[in-house]
N, C-alpha and C positions, 0 to 999 in steps of 0.2 A: 340436396340443398344447394342453393346458388352459391358461387364463390364469395360474393360480397357478404351474404348472410353468414357464411361460415367464418369469415374473418371477424366480424362483430361478435360472434358467439365466443370465439377463442380469445379475442382481445379484451372483452369486458371483464372477465374474471381477473386478468392480470392487473388491470387498473384498480379494481376493488381491493386486491390483495396488497398492492403497494400503498394504497391510501390507508389501509388498516394497519399496516406495519408502521407507518409514520406516526399514527396517532396512538399506537399501543393497544389496538382493539383486537379481539380474537378473530381469526379468519372464519369466513362463512363459505358455504358451498356456492359455486358459481350459479348465476341466475340462468334459468332456462329460457326466459323471454328476453330477447334483445332489447325491445323498447323500454322495458322496465329497468334493465341495466344501464341504458343511456341516461334515463331520468335520474337514477341514483348517482351516476357519475357527475352529472351536472350539479346535484345537490351537494355532493362532496367537494366539488371545485369551488362552489360559493362558500362553503364553510372554511376551506383553506384560505381563501382570499380575505374573508372577514377576520380570521384569527391572525393573519400575518400583517394586517394593517397596523402601523404603530400609532400610539397615542399622540394626538396633536399636542404640541407644547402650549397651544393658547389656552387649553383647559386648565393647566396647572398654574396657580397663582405665583406671581414673582414677588420676591421680597422688596420691600420698600427701602432701597439702598440710599436714595437721596435724602430721606428723612434721618437716617442714621448718621450721615455725613455732615448734616447741617448743624447738629447739636454742638459739636466742638467749635465749629465756626462762630455760632451765635454766642457761646460762652466767651470766646476769645474777644469778640467785638464788645461785649459788655464790659469785660475787664479793661479793655483799652479805653473806653469812654468813661470809666469810673473816675470821678474827680473829688472823692472824699477820703479821709484817712481811715484806715482799717488795719487792725492788727491780726485779723482772722483770714485775710485774703492775700495772695501774693501781690508784690508790687506791679503796677502797670508797666508795659513796655515803654522804653525811652522815646524821646522825640527824634532821635537821630539814628541812622542806620550805622552799622559797623564801619563802612567806608567813610561816612561823614565824620564820625567820631574820630577816626584816625587822622583825617586831614585837619580837623579843627583842633585837636589836641596839639598836633605839631605846629599849627599856625599860631596858637595861643602864645607861644614863646617869642614870636616875632612882633608882637603888638607894641611893646615899649620902644622899638626902633622904627617901625614902619606904620604903626596905627592900624586902624580898622579899614584896610584898603585891599583892593584885588591883589596887590603885590604880596601881601601878607598871606593870603590864601594860596597863591601860587608857590611861595616858599614852603608852606605847610604841606602841600601836595608832593613836592619834591622830597621833603624829609620823610614823608610817609611811604615813599616808594612808588608814587603815582606820577603820571604825566600832568604837566601844567593844565591841559585841557580837562582834567578830571574835576576842576573846580566847577564846571558846568552842572555837576550833580547837585550843587547847592543852588537851588532855584531862586532863593531870596538874596543871593550874592553876599555882600559884606554884612547885610543885617543878620545873616545866619551866624556869623561870628559874634555879633553883639548878643544875640539870643543865646549862643553857647556860654558866653560869659555870665549872663543873668541866671540861666539854669543851673550851671555849675556852682555858682556861689549860693544860690538858694538851697540846693540839695546838700551843701556842705554845713548848713546850719545845724542839722540833726546832730552831727558828731560834736559840734562846738557846744551845743546846749547840753549834751551829756557831760562834757568836761566841766562846764561852768556850774552846773546844778548838782553835781554828785557829792560835794563836800557837806559837812555838817551844818554850815551856816545857811545853805540854800533854802531849807524849809522856813527860815525865819523872814526871808525876803518876800515882799509883796509882789503882785503881778506887775505893778508899775515899774519896780526896780528891775525885774527880770526882762521886761520889755525893752527897757533902756539898754541893758547889757547886750541882749541879743541883736538889737538894732545896730548898736555900735559895732559888734562883730561883723555884721553884714557890710557896714560902710568900710571897715578895715580890708574887706575883700577886694576893694578897688585900688589898693595900694600898688598892685602889680601894673595896673593900666592908668594910674592917675594922670600921667602926662598926655594921655589920649582920651581921657574920659569925656571931654567936651565933644570929640568926634563921635563918640558912641551916642551921646545925648542928642546930637544933631541929626544923626541917622534915625534914631528912635522918634524924632518929631516929624519925620516925613509922613504925609497923609496915608500912604500905604502900610506904614509900619505902626501907626498909632494904635489901632485895635489890639495887636499882638503885645505892644509895649504896656498898654493899660492892663491887659489881662495878666501879664507876668507881674506887674506891680501888685495887683490884687492877690495873686497867689503868694507873693512874698509876705504881705501883711497877714494873711491867713495862716501861713506857716509859722510866723513868729508868735501869733496868739495861741496857736495850737501847742507849740513847743514849751511855752510858759505855763501851760496847764489851765487855760481859760475854759470854762465849762458853761458859759452864759448861753441861754436859749431864748432870751427876750429880744426886744428890738435893739438893745445895746450891742448885740452881736454885729449888726451892720454898722453902727455908728463907730464902734472901736476900730474896725478894719478900714473904714473910710478915712478917719482922722489920722490913723497910722500911715496909710498910704500917702496922704498929703504931707505929713511931717517928714517921711523919708524922702519923697521927691524934692522937697525944698532943702533939706539938709544935704542931699547928694549934690544938688546944684551949688550950694554954698561951698561944699568941699572942693569943687574944681578951682576955686580962686583962693583957697586957704594955703598960706605958706608958713604957718606957725609950726613950732616943734611938735611933732607927733600928732598933728591936727588937733591940738588942743582947743582952738577956737571953734572948730567944727563940733567937738563934743559939748562945749558950753551951748552952742546954738541948739543942738539936739536936746539938751536938758531943759532949756527955756521953752522950747516948743512943746515938749511933753508936759511940763508944769502948767503952761497956759491951757492945754487941752483938759487937764484934770480940774483946774479951777473953773473953766467954762462948763465942763460937764457936771461939776458939783453945783454950780449956780443954776444951771438948767434944771437939775433934778430938784433943787429947792423950790424953784419957781413952779415946776409941775406939781410938786406936792401941795404948795400953797394954793394954786389954782384948783386942784382937785378937792381940797378941803373946803374952800370957799363955795365952789359950785354945789357940793354936797349939802353944805349947810343952808345955802339959799333954797334948794329944792325942798328940804325939810320944812323950812319956814312957809313956803308957798303951800305945801300939803297941809300944814297945820291950819292954814286959812281956808281950807275946804276945796282947793283947786285939785282936779283929778289929773295928777301928773305921774 
């Protein structure tokens, strides 16, 4: 036998033996035919290559992680945009960040002396432990301080309403009396800044600040009617809030020039405006009832004459 053929004959059984030991197969007798052994070796080598190839990760589905993360974010966005009263949901996050709240709270104490000015904001930043340049975080400038005053006084009405209406005589009071009491409590919230209240009203009257100011006035009237227990679902829901917004704005303007003891003239002004609104509302309701009855009677007469109406 030639030397090359002899090497193939002796080497082929050793490769087969190694392959069977790896795969746990029983050993077989060496092949007598070298070409057959070479073909079997190639087949075994292909089998080893195929079995050693890892599964591609593209075939395994990936979890949809983006969808699971978007659910808490969407629920947080809805809670932030919620603008109605609810006892079953947590309160919405505030309008101010913790840093803004710290600066504005400290600056609020300087309003009686320095007014609604950038100096007041700078002093508040120092008292809160920040640099003067930190007031640049307040993008609306001094109007942010005005808005802080409006929001703080509006949110304080809930506690005041609880104290006013928790006694035994509260159920006997009508909605009109409760509205007057709570509106007066809100006006008394201006006592701390009464000397600088005209500055605040002037800032609120600026064109860039008017939309937010009107929105805050609407929230205030809605808060008052909600706290007194109004449950109207007819068109009077809108007229009540619109009339109360007008009355409060005019009374607050009157308050800036009132120098009477305990703002007694301001309270009389408020009572007169509320009484006029009730009288006008009663007159309009009577007129509406009369017009509705007359129109209905007229239609019935025309139908009795044979008209198809």
